[in-house]
C-alpha positions in Angstrom: 4.8 -18.5 6.7 6.0 -14.9 7.4 4.6 -12.5 4.8 7.1 -10.5 2.8 7.5 -6.9 4.0 6.6 -5.3 0.7 5.4 -1.7 -0.1 1.8 -2.8 -0.6 1.5 -4.2 2.9 3.8 -1.8 4.7 0.9 0.1 6.3 -0.7 -3.0 7.7 2.6 -4.6 9.0 3.6 -1.3 10.7 0.3 -1.1 12.4 -0.2 -4.9 13.0 3.0 -6.9 12.8 1.1 -10.0 13.9 -0.8 -10.0 10.6 2.4 -11.1 8.8 2.3 -14.4 10.7 -1.4 -15.2 10.8 -0.7 -18.9 10.9 0.9 -18.3 14.3 -1.4 -15.5 15.4 -4.7 -17.2 14.7 -4.9 -20.9 15.6 -6.2 -23.0 12.7 -5.7 -20.1 10.2 -6.3 -21.1 6.6 -5.1 -18.7 3.9 -7.4 -17.6 1.1 -7.2 -19.3 -2.3 -6.2 -16.4 -4.6 -7.4 -16.4 -8.1 -5.2 -14.0 -10.1 -7.7 -14.0 -13.0 -10.4 -12.3 -11.0 -11.0 -8.9 -9.3 -8.8 -5.9 -9.1 -5.6 -8.0 -9.3 -6.4 -8.9 -12.8 -7.6 -5.3 -13.7 -4.4 -3.8 -12.3 -2.2 -6.2 -14.2 -4.1 -5.7 -17.4 -4.3 -1.9 -17.2 -0.6 -1.5 -16.6 -0.2 -2.8 -20.2 -2.8 -0.3 -21.6 -0.3 1.3 -24.0 -0.1 -2.0 -25.9 -3.7 -3.0 -25.3 -5.6 0.3 -25.7 -8.1 -1.3 -28.0 -9.8 -3.1 -25.2 -10.7 0.2 -23.4 -14.0 1.9 -23.6 -14.5 5.5 -24.7 -15.1 6.5 -21.1 -11.9 4.8 -19.9 -9.9 6.4 -22.7 -11.2 9.9 -21.6 -10.2 9.1 -18.0 -6.8 8.0 -19.0 -6.4 11.1 -21.2 -7.0 13.3 -18.2 -4.6 11.2 -16.1 -1.9 11.5 -18.8 -2.3 15.2 -18.9 -1.7 15.3 -15.2 1.4 13.0 -15.7 2.6 15.2 -18.6 2.5 18.3 -16.4 4.8 16.5 -13.9 7.1 15.4 -16.6 7.3 18.8 -18.1 8.7 20.5 -15.0 12.3 19.2 -15.4 14.3 17.0 -17.7 13.8 14.0 -15.4 15.4 10.6 -15.7 12.7 7.9 -15.6 12.7 4.6 -13.7 9.6 2.6 -14.7 8.5 -0.8 -13.5 12.0 -1.7 -12.4 12.5 -4.1 -9.5 15.1 -3.2 -6.9 16.3 -4.6 -3.6 15.1 -2.8 -0.5 18.5 -2.4 1.2 17.2 -0.5 4.2 15.3 -3.5 5.5 17.0 -6.4 7.1 15.1 -9.0 5.1 16.2 -7.3 1.8 12.8 -7.8 0.0 12.4 -6.6 -3.6 9.9 -3.9 -4.7 8.8 -2.5 -8.0 7.7 1.2 -8.3 5.4 2.2 -11.1 7.4 5.3 -12.0 10.2 7.3 -10.3 11.1 10.6 -11.9 14.4 12.1 -10.7 17.2 14.6 -11.0 19.9 15.3 -8.4 17.7 17.6 -6.3 14.1 16.4 -7.0 12.3 13.0 -6.7 8.8 12.1 -7.8 7.1 8.8 -7.0 4.1 8.1 -9.2 1.7 5.2 -8.4 -1.0 4.3 -10.9 -4.1 2.8 -9.4 -7.0 1.1 -11.3 -9.7 0.6 -8.7 -12.8 2.7 -8.5 -12.5 3.6 -4.8 -10.2 6.7 -4.5 -6.8 6.0 -2.9 -5.6 8.9 -0.7 -2.1 10.3 -1.4 -1.7 11.6 2.2 -0.3 9.2 4.8 0.2 6.7 2.1 2.8 4.2 3.5 3.2 2.4 0.2 4.4 5.6 -1.5 6.6 6.4 1.5 8.1 3.0 1.1 8.9 3.6 -2.5 10.3 7.1 -1.7 12.7 5.8 1.0 13.8 3.0 -1.3 14.6 5.4 -4.2 15.9 8.3 -2.2 19.4 7.7 -3.5 18.3 8.7 -7.0 18.1 12.3 -5.9 20.7 12.7 -3.2 20.3 16.5 -3.0 16.5 16.5 -2.7 14.9 17.9 0.4 12.2 15.3 0.3 10.0 13.6 -2.3 6.8 14.3 -4.2 4.3 11.5 -4.0 1.5 11.1 -6.6 -1.5 9.0 -7.0 -2.9 8.8 -10.6 -6.2 6.8 -10.6 -8.2 7.2 -13.8 -11.3 5.1 -12.9 -11.8 7.3 -9.8 -10.9 10.6 -11.4 -8.3 10.9 -8.7 -5.0 12.6 -9.5 -3.4 14.0 -6.3 0.1 14.8 -4.9 1.8 15.7 -1.7 5.3 16.5 -0.6 7.1 14.7 2.2 10.3 16.0 3.8 13.5 14.1 4.3 12.7 14.1 8.1 9.3 12.5 7.4 10.9 9.9 5.2 13.4 9.0 7.9 10.7 8.8 10.5 8.7 6.4 8.3 11.9 4.3 7.7 12.5 3.9 11.4 8.9 2.9 12.0 9.0 0.3 9.2 12.3 -1.1 10.4 11.0 -1.5 14.0 7.9 -3.2 12.6 10.1 -5.5 10.5 12.0 -6.6 13.6 8.6 -7.7 15.2 7.7 -9.5 12.0 11.0 -11.4 11.9 10.6 -12.2 15.5 7.3 -14.0 14.6 5.2 -11.5 16.6 1.6 -12.7 17.0 0.3 -9.4 18.4 -2.8 -8.4 16.4 -3.4 -4.6 16.4 -6.2 -3.6 14.1 -6.3 -0.1 12.5 -8.8 1.5 10.2 -6.5 2.0 7.3 -4.2 -0.9 7.8 -6.9 -3.6 7.9 -8.6 -2.9 4.6 -6.6 -5.4 2.6 -5.7 -7.9 5.4 -6.9 -11.4 4.5 -8.1 -11.9 8.1 -10.3 -8.8 8.2 -14.0 -9.5 8.0 -14.6 -6.6 5.6 -11.3 -7.0 3.6 -11.2 -5.6 0.1 -9.0 -8.5 -0.9 -9.4 -12.3 -0.7 -10.3 -13.6 2.8 -9.1 -16.7 4.7 -10.4 -18.2 7.8 -11.0 -18.0 10.7 -11.2 -14.2 10.8 -9.1 -11.9 13.1 -10.4 -12.5 16.6 -9.4 -9.1 17.8 -11.2 -7.3 15.0 -14.3 -9.5 15.4 -14.4 -8.6 19.1 -14.2 -4.9 18.2 -16.8 -5.0 15.5 -19.1 -7.6 17.0 -18.6 -7.7 20.8 -19.8 -11.0 22.4 -19.2 -10.1 26.0 -22.0 -8.2 27.7 -21.4 -6.5 31.1 -24.7 -7.4 32.7 -23.8 -5.6 35.9 -23.3 -2.4 34.0 -26.7 -2.9 32.3 -28.5 -3.5 35.5 -26.7 -0.8 37.5 -28.9 2.0 38.7 -27.5 5.5 38.7 
């Protein structure tokens, strides 16, 4: 079944549209059995409710969150922003009209901030972050006079608070790339095109940071563990 073109998988689908249709791309593909009660999925869901459940946090976690909140407070103090938090909207710039939920969007007529809270321990970069670009394109109408958007990663467990500014031209370029990739996805493309960043959470990647299915991506396996040996090249004398 075709995978939904959501913000969290935008980077992978733009790089490798075939990974949205692994049942067609990889003969015999069996998807992973996902347990929502284990791993970072559960941590992320739980930590997004930390205001109501602060009692389950350790002293170290509370200190990390305090620093993260100070960073967030500095952003909030710049302007009298309107706040959109955990609100699901329709992504009207994609043909399939998927839904997406941004952690926080802060906005006035001429300024937009997209804030994404992360709870894993591996630092998530804010630069070239397609998930944040996806959110920014989706919510660009909130700040119609803005010249671009500020993107922020706030990741307490990794002591990672970072921001970058992307221009309106960069947002448009991303939108066009995503739309082109979506057309391939909807056309049931089976072309697998591995990329260092995009593969990290693909369920067919042998070193995926998410749950894995089987068999694994044949293109990636050939790149990582080549099985074909050019004997003529080995024996050739210079």
